[in-house]
N, C-alpha and C positions, 0 to 999 in steps of 0.2 A: 136443446130446440132445435125445430127444421125450418128451416125457410129456405120457399122454392128460390132458384135463382132465374132472371129472367136474362139475361146473358152470361151465357160460360166464360169464368176465367179465365185466364192467360195459361194456368196451370193446368186444369184439364183438356184444355182445349189439344194445345202441346202435347197431353199424355194421350188420348184421344187418339188423333195423328201417327205418334209413335205404336199406339197397337198395329193400326192399320200398318204401319208398314214391315212392325214383324209377319206378322199376319200374310201378308201380301211376298217378301219377302222368303216364308217358308213353302206359301206354295211352288215358287220358279224354284228350292231347292229339291222340290220332290218331285218335279219335273224333270230335272237333271236328270234325277238317280231311279226318276221309272224303270221297270221289272221290265221285262219281254213275256208274254204272256203262254206263257211255254205250252200250258195244257187245251188249248187252241190248236195248237198242232197236232196236241200229240192224240187229239180224240180226232182230226180230218184223217190221223195217219195210217187211226186206228178205224174210222173207214172204209178205207181206202184197198185195205188187207181180201174183203172178200169179191176185187176185183184186180187185182193184180197177179200176175204170171206167175205159176209155180218158183222160178228161179229170183224171183224178184222176192220172195216173200223174206229172204234172211236178209237180207240189206234194209229190209221194212219195220224189221222186229227189231234189230240194232240199232237203225234213228230213232225206235220209239223206246229202245230203254234209254240212251242217251240225252232225249228228252226228259225222262222221268228224271235221272243223277242229277239234270241238273233242276228240275223241278223242289226236287229235294233239298238243296246246297242256296236253292233260294228261300225256302222256306228258315230253314236256320238260320240265314244271313238275317242280321235286326236292320235293317238303313235305319240310320242317328234319326233320321227326322219321324220315322215310325217308334223310336221308344220313348221320344222326347212328349211333354206331358203339355201339348198344344191347351189343352182346356184352362190350364193354369202358367202361360212360361216363366214368368219373373214376378218379385215381389216389392221391387224394390230398384230405383232408378235414380243414379247418381251421376254428376257432369265435375271434371279433371282437368284443372291448367295446369299444364307440365308445361317450361319451357316455354310460356309463349302458345302453346298446341291446346285446340280443346279436344277431351273426348267425352262421348260419353260410355256409360257402360251398365247394363240390366243384371240382378243378380236376382237368382234362383235356384231351382236344388240340383240343376242338371247344365251343363257346359251346354253350349252352339254359335260353334261360330259357321260363316256362310258369307260367301262376299254377295249376295243377295240380301244380304241383313245392311241395314246402313247404320248402329248396332251390335254389340257383339253381349249375348247372357254366357254371365260366367259363375258356373258352382260357388256360392260362398264359401262350401268346408273345404273345397281345392287354389282358389286365387287367391293370391295373398295380397291382392289390391282391396280383396273386399274387407279387410281391414279395418279401410281410412273410413269405410263406411260407420263402425258400430263404435269411432275411435274420436271424431270429429262431428262436429257440427258447419250449417249451413257457410259458406261464406270463410270457415276455418281455414288456414295456413298446417301446412301436412310436410313431415319428414322421416319416413321412414325407408324400412330397408329389406331389398326385395329382387330377387333373386340378384343376391350376392351384394347390391348396389343401393346406396344412399337416395332416393327419392324425394324430392322439394316439388309441394302445388299448393294446389288449393281449390280447397270442393266446393267447387260453385253450387252447386244444387243436390240437394239428397230430398226425396220424395218417399213415401212407400201408394203403394196401389193394391188394391186388391182386383183380380182375373179371376170370374167365376164362369167355365163353361165360352171361354173362347170371347167375354164381354167387362167390360171398362165398372167395376160396379163402388171402385172409391179412391181417389185422391187425397191424404195428405202432407201438408207438410209445414212450414213456420206460416205462410203467409193463409192459412187456411186449410179448413178440414170439408168434404162436400160428396156425393154419395148419389148412389142412380137408383133409384126404387118406379114401380110405377110407372115406368116410359116418364120419367126427369128429373130431374137434376135437384136437388139439395147441399144447401150449403147448413153442416151442423153449427150453433152457435155454441159455445161451451166453453169454459175455459181449458186448456192443456193440461190435459192430465198425464204423470212423471210414474216410474217407476223410481222406488226411492230404494235409497244404499249405493252407493259410490256418487256419480258424476247426477244419475236421477235426473239424463236428456232428452231420453228416447219419446217419442211424441205417438201417443195412441192411435192406430190407426182408426179411421169408424167404420169398420166393420167386426167392430171389438167394441165398440162407446156409441153406433150409432141404435135408434130407438126403432130395428124390423131385428128378425128371427135371424138368430143365431145358426150359421149351417153347420152342417156337418163337416166339412173340408178344414183340413191342417189349420190354426192359425199359421200369421208367422209372427209368434211369436220374440224367434231367435232375432228381431231385426226392433226387438225393443227393447233387452239389456243394456245394461249399463256400460261403460271400457273395459273395470275391473268383473262383473262377470263376465263376461265373454273373455277376457284374460286366462279365466278360471275353466270354463267351458273349453278353449282350445287348446289347454295344454294337453299336448301327446301323452302323458306319464305322469299323471298329478295324484297317483295316489288317492287316495277316497278323500271323496268330496259331498255333501251333506249341503241340499240342495231343498230348501224350509221354506213356508208359504201356507197361506190361508188355501180354500177351496178354489179351487176355476181363479186358481192366480200364477197357471201354466209354467208345475212344476216339471209333468212329463214331456208338455210338449220340450222344456230346454235340454230333460235327459235322453233324451231321446237325438236330439238336434246333435247330440255333444256324442252318443253313441255313432251319429255319421259322421258326425265332423275324423272320428278317429276311424271311422274304417276306407275313407277317404286319406288320411294322413297315413298313413301305416297300412296298406289294404293285407299284405304279405302278414303281418303279425299278429291284424285284429280282424280276422274273417270271419265269414257264417257257422264255420265249425268252431270256434273262440273266444266268440260273444252268446251272452249268457244275458237276456233281458229276463226278468221273475217276478213277477207278484201272487197274492194272495187269493183272487177269484178270475174265474170265466173269463167273465163278462170285459175287462180290463184289459185279459190279455189278447182277446180277440182285439179290441179295437188298439193297441199296440200292433198287433203283427198287420194287418189291417194298413196299418199307418208310416210303415218304415220304410214299404216299396215307392211313398210318395218322398220320399228323403233320399231317395238310389240307393234304401237297402235290401237286397234281395235274398234272400236265403236264411232271414235269420228271424226263430220262433219267439215269441215269446210265451214263457212257459210260466203254468198256475205248481206254486210252491209245493201242492202236497202230492199229486199227482207225481211230480217230479222228484221227489225226496223220498218217496213210495218205489217209484221204480229201483235207485238206486238204490234200495234198504233191501230191497229183495232180490239185487244183482250178489249184497254182499252176507243178507242172509235168507237162502234161500228155503230151510226148511221151517223157518218161520211164517205164522198163518198170513195170508191173505185180505184179510176182513179183517172188516175197523169197526166198531162197538158205535153205535148210534147215538146213545144214552149216557157216555161217559159223564160222572157231575163236572162242575164248575170247577170246584176247589181241585177235587183229582188235577183237572185244567192246565188252573194255576198251577199247582204243584209241578208239574213235568217242563211248566214254561218257564219255569225257575230255574237260573242257575242252579241253588242248593243239592240236585241231585249231581249236578260232575264235581263235586267243591269235594260231595262226603266221596266219592266214585276217585280221584283223581287223592287223598290223602287215602282211604282202604289201602289205592294199588303199594302207594310209596309204604304203607304198612305192614301191606304185604311179601312185598319187597326187602327189609329188612330184617323177617322173620330170615327170608331165604335164604340172604346172605350168611344173618348168625349160624343162622343151622352150614353153612353149605361152608363158613370156615372151619367152626365146629367139630363138622365130618372130618375133612380132608391136611388140619394145616399143621397133623404132625405125623402124617402120613409121605411115606420119601416122594414120590408123584404129586401129593397135595397140592405143594405149592403150584404147580402150572395147572391144575384144575383151577382154581383161586385167578390166577393169572392171566387164563383166558374168560374169567368171569368180568374181571374187573378192565382188560384191555376194549369191551363192549358197550362202556357204560354209557357212554352215549345212545347207543339206538332202546327202541321200542322193546321194552320187557319178552311181546310175542317170538322177536328178532334174536334177543339175546342167547331165552332157553333156546330157539330152533340151532343156534350158532355149537351151544355146548354139548348139546345131546350128539350130532353130527359130526365132532370133535370126538366125544367119549366114544360114539362107537364104530371113528377111525376110516370114518367117510369122509373127509375132507382137515387140512391142514388148516391151525388158525394160531395166529399171534404169535409165527416164527414156533410154533412148536410142532411138533411129528403127533400123527393122531394118537391118542391115547393106546397104549399094546395092553395095558391090566384090565384085565374083563372083570373082576371085583369092583376097579373103583368104579368102572363103566356101568353096573348092577347098583352102583351107591349111588350112583348120579340121575339111573331111573326111577328110582325107586324118592329118590328128594321132591325129582321135578315132578311123580307123582303125585306127592304127599301133598305138598305148596299148589301146585296146578293144573287138580284132575283135569281131563280128557286134552289139555292144553295139544300133547303131542298129534294129536287124530284130527283137531279143526284150529285153525284160526280165531275162531272166533271163540272158541270156548270162556277163553276167559271174561269177555264184554259181557257176553250171556250173564257168565257168573255173575261179576259186579253189579250187573241190571236187574237180576231177581236181586241180590241180597236189597238193594236200595231200596227197590218197592215192596219185600215183602216181611220182611224183617224188620220187626216195630221200633227195637233199637237203636237203627238203620236209618229212620223215617225223623226218627224223637232227635239224634244224635245231628242230620240232616239241617232242619229246623229250628234246633236250638244254637245250632255252632253256624251258620251260613246264612240264614232265613228268620232270627226271631223276630219275637214280636205278627210276622205274617199269620199265621194257622193260630187259631184254636184248638183244644183241649180235643171238642167234640167230632172237632176240622178236619182235623190227624185221624180222627178211629174211623170216619167218612172215607178216609183217603184209605188207609191202609186193608180196610173189610173189601174195596173195590179192585186192589191190586192182587193182595192174596185169593182173591174169588177168579178173578181174571188165568191168576198162575195156576190154580186148578184146576182151569175149564181146559186152558193146554194141556195140563199134566192128563188127562182123562181119556185122551185123544188117543195118545202113547200105552193105555195104560199103567202108569202112575200115580201115585199119590206124595203128597209133599206131609211133613213136618212141621208141625208149629207147637213151636217150645218144647221140641220133647217130646210130642203126640204128639198120636195119627188122628188125621182129618176126614178119616172113611166116614165116620157119623154124621160130618160137618154137608161130605157132598154129595149124602144120600138125600140130607133132610135141605140141600137148593136145591134137584134136580139139574145140577149140573152137566150129568150125563146127556142130558137132554139139547142143551143148549153146544150152540158152535163156538170155538177158538179163537178168538179175537184180542187183537191190540189196539190199541189208542192212536188215532191220528201224531200224538203227539212220540212216541217209542220211538218211529222209525229214526228223527233227529238224534233223541238221544245216543241208540243201536249205533246210528253212524260215527255220531261223538267218543264214542268208548270204543271201537275198531279202532277210529283211527288213538286213541290215547294208547290201545294195549298196545297195537300191529300195524304201527304207523299210518304213513299218507293212503288213498284212493288212490288204488291201482284197476286199468282195465288192460286190455288184451297185449298181451307182449310184453307186460307187467310197467306198462307209459304209465303216468301221474295221470288221475284225470282233473285236469285246472282247466280257468278258462281265462283268457288276456282282456278280460274286460268283461264287468258282473254291473248289471242293472237293477236294483234293488227298487220296486217301486209300490208308493201305500210302507213305507216303512216303517211306518208307526205300528204297523198290526205284526210285528217279527217278532217273535221273542226271542231275550237273548242268546239262551242258544240255535236256535236256526239263521239268526246273524255268525255266528262262531260256527256254524257248518258253511255257507256259502260265502265267509271269506280262508275260511279256510281252503277253497280251491282257489285262490286263487295265489301267483307266483308274490311269494313273500317280500321278497328281492324285484321286484318290478310288480307293485297289486295298482290296479285300473280300478279304482267301485267307484260306482255314479249309488247313491242314498239321491231320496228324492219321499220326501213324506209332510204329514200336519198330526202334531198330536192332537189338537183339538178333533180330530176324524177317526180317534181310534176305535172302533167298532167288536174288537175280538178282547175274549175272557184272555187269562192270563199274565200280562206285563203291566209288572208291578212297577216300572221307571215311571215318573208323572216328567220328566222335561227332558232335551238332549244330550243334554253335562253329562246326567245320571246313567243312560246309555251308554255313551261313546263311551264314560270314564269303565264300567263293565266291559267294553270289547278289546278296551287294552290298544287303540291303534290309534295314529294317528289323524287326524282330520282336515280337510278345508273344509271352514263352513260355511257360504256363501250368506250375505244378507236376504235377512225374509225379504219373496215373493211378498209388496203388501197392497196389492190390485188385485181389486175380486172382479173378475168378468163374465162369472158364467153366472149370477144371481145378486137380481135385483137386492139397492140396499134396503127395502120393507125384510125379506127373507136376511139378510143379513143379519139386522137390529135381534130380531127372532131371536135367530141363531145365539146373537152372545148373549144377552139377556137369557136362551135355557144355561148356557154352559157358564156362563157366570166369571166370579172371580179366578175358574178354574183352566178358564183359556188362557194361551200360552201366548196368541197373536192382537199383542196389545197395541199394535196399529195397525190399523185394518179399513181400506177406503175402496164402496162398493164404484163401481162406474157407471150405474144408470136406476133409474129409480122404476115402479111400478104398481099394479096393481096390492091394497093395503092387502095385508092378512090376516086370514077370517082366520074363527076359531072354530069347530062342531063339535061334537058334542053326539053320543049316542050310546042308547041301553043295554044293544045288544050286539057284539061284536058283526054277527049275518049280516047288521043293519050298514052296518061302516062298510065291508067287504063290499056289496050293494053300490052303496055309493060312491066307494074308490072307481069299481070299472064303470061305474054311469061316467066321472069323471075324467076318469085317465079317456074311456074313447072317446071321450068328445075332444079332450086335447088333442088327440092323433090326428082326428080327423082335422080339425083345424090350424097344424104343427104335424106335417108326415115328418117332417125331421127331426121330432122331440126324441128322446130318447127317456123310459123308462126303464130305470133297475132295479 
């Protein structure tokens, strides 16, 4: 409930005066840094060339060139007052008392220090003093270590403010909450809302709970988390962190602030080339990419997972089709997004290695130099299969010494090794991708392999009819790819040419399923080792941010995690199990997902306050999800219009209704987002 304010309270008056002082100080600071206008001088000299004496032309031309260089350098240099976000310079105000002295500080997303400002603006990510704001409440005493020394004091004042386009829009503090709307100040009379989990002491600012529209500016949710959550976010290298919460609870915002914090704490390690924010849809990627600069993060682009993984797969499997099927059956998607295929392939690879080693010992254990062959093979036991086989072949061919042994001089042994490798792992010497492709094809087109994968690693997940559907689709896709290169596949020992003719495969373009990219890359890692780029450099990200993680499959998350340094892993996962929209994820809760990933995860207490949707909308959503919801504790911050149910006899009428309704909404609320 809002009430007009007849007399402005002291808190609002003080913040209005402070904002005016900051703005005036900024103007004086800009005047001090004013740059000369070189272009007027350049134009004046250019105009004088026509009247100048010939002997003066070289000097004038040289002077113009010098001014042009100065102007270019001026453009390249960005003064601090020009890059600072003056439309919203800070979001919090605190007053500290230390050793009898009182000082004010403003918290923002950038530092700004000037003799013209009555109090400094500090970047919450860089300034150690900002931890006082997150860990203490108004009138609490604090003891913190800052700059290598212990600091004692009292937090006298702690306020949240919202400044939009240079105008103070709201003030929130323990004494009350006020907001400015329609050229008038109102007081918001409502019980203070607090985040659960930890101390739960952060006050919700009016721009999140006020009864007017939510704009598209980044909400300062970082100022609203409790002490424990802030400690987790601000850890430079805290392993894998899971941020969970319902729709509109601030998961994405908290994740982005963590990313910004890491980049400012260790910019040489967490830089734009080593950071990967990744999501599942283009709209969210664009949203994140636009918000990051407001946090002082430049040069970091959020990627859509499918685009990212497709580019990566094409780099390591360039001969595979670049086109994707648009009608992949749901059951095929579910199967390929499950860990069952990878588990079967890993076991099959072990069996192949066992057979190869048994044959190796059988062939060479009784020969004079056979012991050297076995020693060479055993000495690389911890290396990937492809690397082991390649080293064995090079040693046998005399190309390198290995394991303190000279190159193999016996040509007959070399020939036996060549035949053994060719029989056990065909085409591998010619292509490092061959073994990964062989495992991938076997797992998908051999019906017995499919049956084993489901029975042993996903029991009860698929029926016989669904298994038949999966197998038929995989075989059809495989044969379509083989038609292009003039080959034919044999099923269970019988030719399939007649089947191909009946299905008119020669008229169809070869495709992959989108899920194949992840499988192929994981199998490449299994057989060949980590993904590497130019100059054999590891492809790794020092920080990985996965938003809407509930829509990622276990294999997809395994691929992403594999591209972070295992000894220094820094990953932020954010998601909500209630918002799953993609097929193929069999896990129903976070514990199941995390156990499948086999990584240690620091799980934050769920964010339980929803700031996006009204109470009425959330109640309908909870009714629809019912007992399947994982968000057992959930609270909306505001009420709205009742939810109505509309029925239509034809989809065309429904679409027309949506077009009219959404068009009206966008005219009334230009900032509304329609996804």
